[in-house]
FIBA-101053 format. One record per residue (C-alpha): x, y, z; residue in three letters. Coordinates in steps of 0.5 Angstrom, whole numbers, plus 500, padded with zeros to 3 digits. Example, Ala and Ser with C-alpha at 12.3 -4.5 7.8 and 13.67 -1.06 7.14 Angstrom:
REM FIBA-101053
525491516ALA;527498514SER;
END
This chain:
REM FIBA-101053
690125037MET;695124032SER;692130028ASP;693135034THR;700139034PRO;704137040LEU;705143043PHE;697143044ARG;697136048ARG;697137055ALA;700131057GLY;706131053ALA;713133056PRO;714141057LEU;720141053THR;717137047GLU;711142047ARG;716148047VAL;720145041GLU;715143037ASP;712150037LEU;718154036LEU;720149030GLY;713152027ARG;715159027LEU;718163022THR;724168023LEU;720174023PRO;715171027GLU;720169032LYS;723176032ILE;716179033ALA;715175040MET;721179043LEU;717185044HIS;712186050GLN;706185045HIS;707179042GLN;702179036PRO;697173034ALA;699168029ILE;693166025ASP;696161021ARG;697157028LEU;691159031GLY;696163037ILE;693169040ALA;696175042ALA;700175048PHE;702181053THR;707181059THR;706185065GLY;700185069THR;701189075GLU;699185081ALA;703188087LEU;698188092HIS;692187088GLY;690188080VAL;692195078ALA;690199072TRP;684195070LEU;678198074GLY;675195080GLU;679190084ALA;680188091THR;686193094VAL;690189099PHE;695193104PRO;701195100GLN;707190100ALA;711193106ILE;704192110GLY;703185108LEU;710183110ALA;709187117THR;705181118SER;711176118TRP;705171116ASP;708167110LEU;701163110GLY;697170110LEU;701173104VAL;701167100ARG;693167101ARG;693174098VAL;697172092GLY;693167091ALA;687171091ALA;690176087VAL;692171082GLY;685169082ASP;683176080GLU;688176074VAL;685170072ARG;678173072GLY;679179069LEU;683175063HIS;677171062SER;674177059GLU;680179055GLY;682185060LYS;689183062CYS;695178061GLY;697172065LEU;704174066ASN;704179072VAL;710184074TRP;710182082ALA;713181087PRO;718186088VAL;724183092VAL;729189092ASN;731189100PRO;729196103LEU;736198104ARG;734206105ASP;727208108PRO;728214103ARG;727210097TRP;721213093GLY;718206092ARG;719203099ASN;712201100GLU;713196094GLU;718192098GLY;718187104TYR;724188108ALA;731191109GLU;733184111ASP;734179105PRO;732173108LEU;725176110LEU;725179103THR;726173100GLY;721169104LEU;715174103MET;717174095GLY;717167095ASP;710166099ALA;707172095TYR;709169088ALA;707162090ARG;700164091GLY;700168084LEU;703162081ALA;698156084GLY;700149086ASP;698145080ASP;704141078PRO;703143071ARG;699149070VAL;701156073LEU;695160075ARG;699166073THR;707167071ALA;710171077PRO;716176075THR;721178081LEU;722186080LYS;728189079HIS;734185078PHE;739188081LEU;741193086GLY;735198085TYR;734202091ASN;734209089ASN;729214084GLU;734220084THR;737219077ASP;735212077ARG;737210070CYS;744214070LEU;746212077THR;751206078SER;750201085SER;756199088ASN;755192090LEU;762189092GLY;763182092PRO;760181100ARG;754186099VAL;752183092LEU;752175095ARG;750176102GLU;745182101TYR;742183094GLU;742176091LEU;739172096PRO;733176096ALA;732174089PHE;734167090ARG;729164094THR;723165090ALA;727163084ILE;730157087GLU;724154090ARG;720155083GLY;715160085SER;717165081ALA;718164073VAL;720171071ALA;725177073VAL;725184071MET;731187070ALA;732194073ALA;733201070TYR;740202074ASN;747200073LEU;751195077VAL;758197078ASN;758201072GLY;754196067ARG;747197066PRO;743192069ALA;740190062HIS;746187060VAL;749185067SER;753178067PRO;749176073TYR;743175069LEU;747169066GLU;752167071ASP;748168078GLU;740168076LEU;739163071ARG;744158075GLY;739158081TRP;733154077ALA;732148074GLY;727151069ASP;727156064GLU;727163067ILE;724169063PHE;727176063VAL;723182061VAL;726189061SER;723195065ASP;719200061ALA;724204056TYR;730201059ALA;732198052PRO;732204049THR;736208055ASN;742203053LEU;744207047ALA;740214048ASP;745219049PRO;741223054MET;741216058GLN;746211059GLN;749211052ALA;753205054PHE;752203046PHE;753207040THR;746205037ASP;740201038HIS;742195034ALA;748194038GLU;745195045SER;739191043HIS;744185041ALA;748186047ALA;741185051ALA;739179048LEU;746176049ARG;746178056ALA;739174057GLY;733179056ILE;728175053ASP;722181052SER;723188050PHE;718193054THR;720199049ASP;716204045ALA;709202049ASP;705198043LYS;710200038ARG;713193037SER;716195030GLU;721199034VAL;724193037THR;723189031VAL;727194027GLU;733194032ARG;733186032ILE;733185025THR;738190024GLU;742187029ALA;742180025MET;743184019ARG;750186022ARG;751179025GLU;751182032LEU;746176034ILE;744170031LYS;738166030GLU;740162036GLU;740168040ASP;733169038VAL;731162039ASP;733162046ARG;729168048ALA;723166044VAL;724159048ARG;723162054ARG;717166053ALA;714160050LEU;715156056THR;711161060VAL;706161055ARG;705153055VAL;706153063ARG;700158063LEU;695153059GLY;694157054GLU;695152048PHE;691146052ASP;684144050ALA;678146054ALA;677143061GLY;685141061GLU;686148065ASN;685148072PRO;684155072TYR;680156066GLY;673156069LYS;675162074ILE;671168072GLY;670175073ALA;665174079ASP;671173083VAL;674180083VAL;672183090ASN;668177092SER;666177099PRO;672172101ALA;677177098HIS;674183102ARG;674179108GLU;682177107LEU;683184105ALA;681186112ARG;685180115GLU;691182112ALA;690190114ALA;689188121ARG;695183121GLU;699189119SER;698194124ILE;704195128THR;703198136LEU;710202136LEU;708204143LYS;703203149SER;703206155GLU;698209161CYS;693204159CYS;690208153LEU;689202149LEU;685198147PRO;680203147LEU;673201150ASP;667203147PRO;663203154ALA;669207157ARG;670212151HIS;664214149ARG;666220145THR;672219141VAL;675224136ALA;678222130VAL;683227127VAL;687228121GLY;688228114THR;688220113HIS;682220118ALA;676220113ASP;680218107ARG;683212104VAL;689213099PHE;691209094THR;698208090ASP;700208083TRP;700200083TYR;693200087SER;687197083GLY;681202083SER;677202090LEU;670198089ALA;669201096TYR;673204102ALA;672204109VAL;675210113THR;677210120ALA;672215121ARG;667210118ASP;669204122ALA;669209128PHE;662210127ARG;660203127GLU;663202134THR;663208138PHE;657212141GLU;659219139ASN;665220134VAL;667227133LEU;671229127TYR;676234124ALA;680234118GLU;686239121GLY;687242115ALA;688250115ASP;683254110ARG;686260107ILE;685266103ALA;689269098LEU;688276097ARG;691281092LEU;689288094GLY;682288094GLY;681281090LEU;681274092TYR;684268088LEU;678263087ALA;678257083ALA;673252080ASP;673247074ALA;673253069ASP;680256072GLY;683261077VAL;680268077ARG;680274082LEU;674276085THR;671281090VAL;667275094GLU;672272099PRO;674265096ALA;679260100SER;683254099PHE;684248104ASP;691247105VAL;694240105PHE;702240107ASP;706234105TRP;713236107GLY;719239103ASN;714245102GLY;710242098VAL;702242099VAL;696241095THR;690246095LEU;683244095ARG;678250093SER;672251097THR;668253091LEU;667246089ASN;671241093GLY;676240088GLN;684240088PHE;687245084LEU;692242078ARG;696245073ALA;695241066ALA;695242059GLU;697250060GLY;692252065ARG;690251072ILE;684249075ALA;680246081ALA;678240077ASP;681234080SER;679229086PRO;687229088GLY;693226086PRO;692220082SER;696220075GLU;703218074TRP;705226073VAL;702229079VAL;700236077THR;696238084GLU;703240087MET;704247089PHE;709251094THR;707257098LEU;713262098GLY;714266104GLN;717273102ARG;721278106PRO;715283106ASP;710278109GLY;707276102SER;706270099THR;707267092THR;704261089VAL;708256084HIS;707250081THR;711244083HIS;716242080PRO;717247075GLY;715253079LYS;710257074GLU;707262078ALA;700261079ILE;698268077THR;701267070ALA;694266066GLN;691272070LEU;694277065GLY;698280071LEU;705279067GLY;710273068PRO;712276075ARG;709272081ALA;703276084ALA;705277092ARG;698275096PHE;696277103ALA;695270106LEU;689270111GLU;688264115THR;681263116LEU;681257119VAL;687254124ASP;686247122GLY;690245128ALA;687249133ALA;680247131ASP;682240132ALA;685241139ALA;678245141ASP;674238138LEU;679234142ALA;679237148ALA;671235149THR;673227147ALA;674221152ASP;680219147ALA;683222141VAL;686218135VAL;690222130VAL;691219123VAL;696222119ILE;701220114GLY;704221107ASN;700221100HIS;703215096PRO;704220090LEU;707226093VAL;714227096ASN;717219096GLY;714215090ARG;717212084GLU;721217080THR;722221087GLU;726219093ASP;725223100ARG;730227102THR;729227110ASP;725222115LEU;721228118GLN;713229119LEU;710235115PRO;710241119PRO;703242119ALA;702235121GLN;707235127GLU;703241129ARG;697238129LEU;699232133LEU;702237138ARG;696241139GLU;691236139VAL;696232145HIS;696239149ALA;689239149ALA;687232151ASN;693227153ARG;689221152GLU;691221144THR;694216140ALA;697217134LEU;696212128VAL;701213122LEU;699211115VAL;705211111SER;709208105SER;715208109TYR;718210116PRO;718217119TYR;723220125ALA;717221130ILE;722222136GLY;717227139TRP;711223139ALA;715217142ASP;717221147ALA;710224149HIS;704220147LEU;701214150PRO;700210144ALA;703210137VAL;701205131LEU;703204124TRP;700201118MET;701202111SER;696204106HIS;692198107ALA;686198102GLY;679198102GLN;678195109GLU;683200113LEU;678203117GLY;675196120HIS;682193121ALA;684199125LEU;678199129THR;679192130ASP;686193133VAL;684200137LEU;679196141THR;682190142GLY;678186138LYS;684183135ALA;691184138ASP;696188134PRO;700183129GLY;705187126GLY;712187127ARG;717192123LEU;721190117THR;725196117GLN;729200122THR;726206124TRP;731211125TYR;731218129ARG;734222123SER;736222116ALA;743224119CYS;744217121GLU;743214114LEU;749214109PRO;748217102ASP;742214099ILE;747212092LEU;752208097ASP;750201097TYR;755199101ASP;751197108ILE;758193111ILE;762199110THR;757204112ASN;754201118ASP;747201115ALA;741196116THR;740193123TYR;745188121GLN;751193122TYR;747199125TYR;751201131ARG;746206134GLY;740206138THR;734206133PRO;727210134LEU;724203133TYR;728197131PRO;727192126PHE;722186128GLY;719191133HIS;712191135GLY;708190141LEU;702186144SER;696188148TYR;699182153THR;706180155SER;710174154PHE;715170157ASP;721167154TYR;724161158SER;729155157ASN;733156151LEU;736150149ASP;741149143ILE;741141141SER;749141141GLN;754145143PRO;759144137THR;757143130ALA;761143123ALA;759144116THR;753140114GLY;750139121ASP;743142123GLU;742145130VAL;735145133THR;734151137ILE;728151142THR;725156147VAL;718156151TRP;714162150VAL;708163155THR;703169155ASN;703171162ILE;698177161GLY;690177161ARG;689177154ARG;690173148PRO;696175144GLY;700175138THR;708174138GLU;713174133VAL;719170136VAL;725171132GLN;732168132LEU;738172130TYR;746170130THR;752173131HIS;759171129GLN;764173135GLN;770172131VAL;772173124SER;777175119ARG;772180116VAL;767185119LYS;761181121GLN;753183122PRO;752185129LEU;746180128ARG;742177123ARG;735174122LEU;735166121ARG;728164123ALA;722167126PHE;715164128ASP;708167129LYS;704165135LEU;697166137HIS;697164145LEU;691165150ASN;692167157PRO;697162161GLY;698158154GLU;705156153SER;708153146LYS;715150145LEU;718154139VAL;723150135SER;728153130PHE;732149125THR;739152124LEU;743149118LYS;751151120VAL;752152112ASP;747158113GLU;753161117LEU;757162111SER;760169108PHE;763170102TRP;770170102ASP;774175097VAL;780171098THR;777164095SER;771167091SER;766162095ARG;762162101PHE;766160107VAL;764157114VAL;769160119GLU;771156125THR;768161130ALA;763162136ARG;756164134HIS;752167139LYS;745165139ILE;740170140LEU;732169141VAL;727175142GLY;722180140ARG;726184135SER;733185133ALA;734189139SER;729186144ASP;733180145ILE;730175151ARG;735169151LEU;742168149THR;746162148GLY;753160144THR;754155139LEU;762153137ALA;762152129VAL;768148126ARG;769150119GLY;775153115SER;781158118ARG;782163113ILE;789165113GLY;794169109ALA;792170102GLN;798167098ARG;798171092VAL;804168088LEU;803166081ASP;796169082ARG;791174079THR;787177084VAL;781182082ARG;781189084ALA;774188086ALA;776183091ASP;779188096HIS;778188103ASP;777195105GLU;777202101TYR;777209101SER;775214095GLY;774209090ILE;768206086THR;766200082LEU;766200075VAL;766196069ALA;772194065THR;773195058ALA;770188056ASP;763190053PRO;760183056VAL;763182063ARG;768185068GLY;769190074GLU;774194076ALA;776200082VAL;776207080ARG;779212084ALA;774218085THR;779223089GLU;786223090ASP;789219095GLY;784214094ALA;786207096TRP;784199097CYS;787194101CYS;788187101PHE;789184108ASN;794179110GLY;797178103ALA;803173103ASP;808176098LEU;813171099THR;817169093GLY;813175089VAL;818179085ARG;813183080GLU;807186081ILE;803187074VAL;797192075VAL;792191070ASP;788198069GLY;789205066ASP;789212068GLY;794215073PRO;799211076ALA;798206082VAL;803206087ARG;803199091LEU;804200099ARG;805196104LEU;801196111ASP;799203110ASP;796207104PRO;800214105TYR;806212109ALA;808205108GLY;814203104PRO;812202096GLN;813195093PHE;820195090ASP;821190085GLU;829191086THR;828190093ALA;822185094PRO;819184101VAL;817177103ASP;812175108GLY;805177110VAL;803184109HIS;797189108ASP;797191100LEU;795198099TYR;793200092LEU;794208092ALA;791212087MET;789218084ASP;783221081ALA;781217075GLY;786211076SER;782205074ARG;784198076VAL;781191074SER;786186077ALA;793185080ILE;798179078THR;803177082PHE;809174079ARG;816170082SER;
END
């Protein structure tokens, strides 16, 4: 035993093992470990180590693996145990592939950015618009990935993307405005749960800036994130983000890469995902930073220590037989148990949004002929972070196993593009003009973007490497080259261009640079043919939705919430032909489907659910399973109800279910069952409570229908009086039940009074106010069945005494025309900056008694201090000061920047 290095002794304390190995490394070896691809160190018998196996809803990019529903679909189950089991299955598959040397054990999942805006291009990667639900789901999935062994990790889960990341538009250049309350009440809690509970051991920094400072050098990495955990937290960069810090075409926050890498290392970045496998780029920049004394060896040691902690916890240096996960082999990948789990997860995620007229559940004995129609009826789509499908069960496949007679129509138009007497044709050899008629099937994905499938070979048209050919099975790569636009000219002709880029498709035909004007001939009207088919069926299921790689994906936000026009027309025409029509939306995000909700008897939603989509959908449509899903996002009636996607202030903008004052199409938490439930006997254990207390809330829930059913009981609260604007409702707890007809269950929730706190900008801490809180229990944020009241004894926030104090400008109460930016301090500090003339920010209830001088710390145009009104209120006059309590306004013009105000006697 004495000959075995300490870092290889499984029974030794973790910190001692890490320090032993760290002490054996040379400085160049340590610097090399700062890159994503850590090299082998042969003299110590240490293998190479790579961070970043993608495992969002299955193992991605490594060939066949079990494909589970997208993360948004997993969360829609509201089943933490199920999500944890999926995480464990994915973790086992990572271990299995690792046993063959195919991947590393540091996994980049889960994504816990709250889904503030449904237009976000990466909406499907997150869990919910609510921070509590997001945090719990992230914790469950991470715990499954990490495993339960007290010493060894199954995998090392990494939370993404810290912090304030919820837009793709100019994501490396935009700054997320996170005021103190939005930051601490909404953004940070989503990350905190998994870190505080120890299920996640790493975090990835985000591409964007936060309050004017790049997230990769944000002080919140050290000031907040690392304060939540008792163990070391390993922080990795996002791909190429370190280079962005000094890139003049990107953030250019630093003058050069040595300076930026040094700043990132000091801020808390431990691993640089940069320049792909060219680790020498990072090594050169860090080495130069050390030569210039921008960093010290202790800065390098700190980061390497965190990396080694993860590697030791993964059991990398343990002897054979000492790692509980060491025997997992590749046979676990897509095993029968995982296939069944994929079906269960998909089934539990399906959400019944509307059900009337007794159409559902479908009965094979009564509905002998069923038509399944739409672009998604006979295809399972995968997204960028999906694994390769070992098999796929489509809706059409599963219907054939269940119903006597299944009719099918894809619903796509078939067109010919004629130029004079010639037709545009395409195959794997390219495009050409032919005398023989040739045609394309058109798939509309919205915003004028289509994909075109050639009928000559069944392949999709794509523009790649300077040529256009029909040689693709469909969009599947990072750069999607299968997108086109069909432009309508005033003379009725049609032009065809690539998208984006707008290259004329006929440029390679020798017709000159001008786009050829084709005569578009509709050979097959997909909607009309589908309607004719639907008219002969006993029931129709229309299955439509988005393509995960087109119009709403990583690097591209959506601009609206509408269905693509061709899909909307298909739905309407099919319904006109057969009123017994159900809509199944398969999508990565919510849609504004007001017409469908008003006219169709049944509407369901599911995410892209992976290999078992068809079986899961059929289980629910036929009533073999009750719909288990409940929405984790508000479904709005129009994008007009949303603020600018780049404005992160959910409080001021009345955004998310917490503050939204309108009537949504479908509310947060919504989802129907095939049965009915009664809520009764709400009991609150005590009428009053104080900080530190716990209150028990119970309610009886009874299945009063004729079928077994699933219900998600949701507890919300609302503070009725406050110094500040409070959420209209806020999720506090939930419980998922399965009840037989006539069965009742007592549901019990524990509410900690301290959790009713909010961030008080006047004291820079969480405060529980003395106030009455409404207790709301129901089926969704809008469908509240029972209410009660709890009187809470807490603090009373009075006037803000400011004499002889310095107040941060960011700690204002209200504002107009300002944004949050970084101060001149290169490490930390935030300021407000006016974006327009006449801007202001307000400090409510400032007690100016005794104040004789106010010093404004800032730059730019002069700031005016006004009392009680930003425009007409009197200005603070040091020669004639006004005592008492006032609303103090900082009135500014464009370019004014203020970091703090100091009040002196």
